[in-house]
C-alpha positions as CSV (number, residue, x, y, z in Angstrom):
1,M,0.0,0.0,0.0
2,K,1.2,3.5,-0.9
3,Q,1.0,6.0,1.9
4,N,-0.1,9.6,1.4
5,P,3.0,11.9,1.8
6,T,0.9,14.9,2.9
7,P,0.8,14.1,6.6
8,C,4.6,13.6,6.6
9,I,5.2,17.0,5.0
10,T,2.7,18.6,7.4
11,N,4.5,17.1,10.4
12,L,7.9,18.2,9.1
13,F,6.6,21.8,8.5
14,M,5.1,21.9,12.0
15,L,8.3,20.6,13.6
16,T,10.3,23.2,11.8
17,I,8.0,26.0,13.0
18,A,8.2,24.7,16.5
19,G,12.0,24.6,16.3
20,I,12.1,28.2,15.1
21,V,9.8,29.4,17.9
22,N,11.9,27.5,20.5
23,A,15.2,29.0,19.1
24,F,13.8,32.6,19.3
25,G,12.5,32.0,22.8
26,I,15.9,30.7,24.0
27,T,18.1,33.2,22.3
28,L,16.0,36.3,22.8
29,F,14.4,35.8,26.2
30,M,16.1,33.1,28.3
31,T,19.8,33.4,27.5
32,P,20.2,37.2,28.1
33,V,18.7,37.0,31.6
34,K,20.6,33.7,32.5
35,L,17.3,31.8,32.9
36,Y,18.0,28.2,32.1
37,D,15.6,25.8,30.5
38,S,15.4,22.0,31.1
39,G,16.3,19.2,28.9
40,I,18.5,19.6,25.8
41,S,18.0,23.4,25.7
42,G,19.2,23.8,29.3
43,T,22.1,21.5,28.9
44,S,23.2,23.5,25.8
45,M,22.8,26.7,27.8
46,L,25.0,25.4,30.6
47,L,27.7,24.1,28.2
48,E,28.0,27.3,26.2
49,P,29.8,29.5,28.9
50,V,32.3,26.8,29.8
51,S,33.3,26.0,26.3
52,P,35.7,27.7,23.8
53,S,34.2,30.7,22.0
54,Y,33.9,29.0,18.6
55,L,31.3,26.6,20.1
56,S,28.0,28.5,20.2
57,L,24.7,27.8,21.8
58,S,23.3,27.0,18.4
59,L,26.0,24.4,17.7
60,F,25.3,22.7,21.1
61,L,21.6,22.6,20.4
62,L,22.2,21.0,17.0
63,I,24.8,18.4,18.3
64,L,22.7,17.4,21.3
65,N,19.5,17.0,19.2
66,I,21.0,14.8,16.5
67,P,20.9,11.6,18.6
68,L,17.3,12.3,19.7
69,F,16.3,12.9,16.0
70,L,18.0,9.6,15.0
71,I,16.2,7.7,17.8
72,G,12.9,9.2,16.8
73,L,13.5,8.3,13.2
74,K,14.3,4.7,14.1
75,K,11.1,4.4,16.2
């Protein structure tokens, strides 16, 4: 049976929008006032100040989310 690709595209679009909203919230509101989130976002925020300057918050968010993405893709 062939599955309709529309729900998959809709889910990908909604996940992208959610990621953008999350990124804006973290970088514009939480990081400047040193308010830490929980989970991957909070871990990234804690790692950023103790790491070299070329490792940014965005890079930590990307690196720490890749394993979760791969686990979700497998499931």
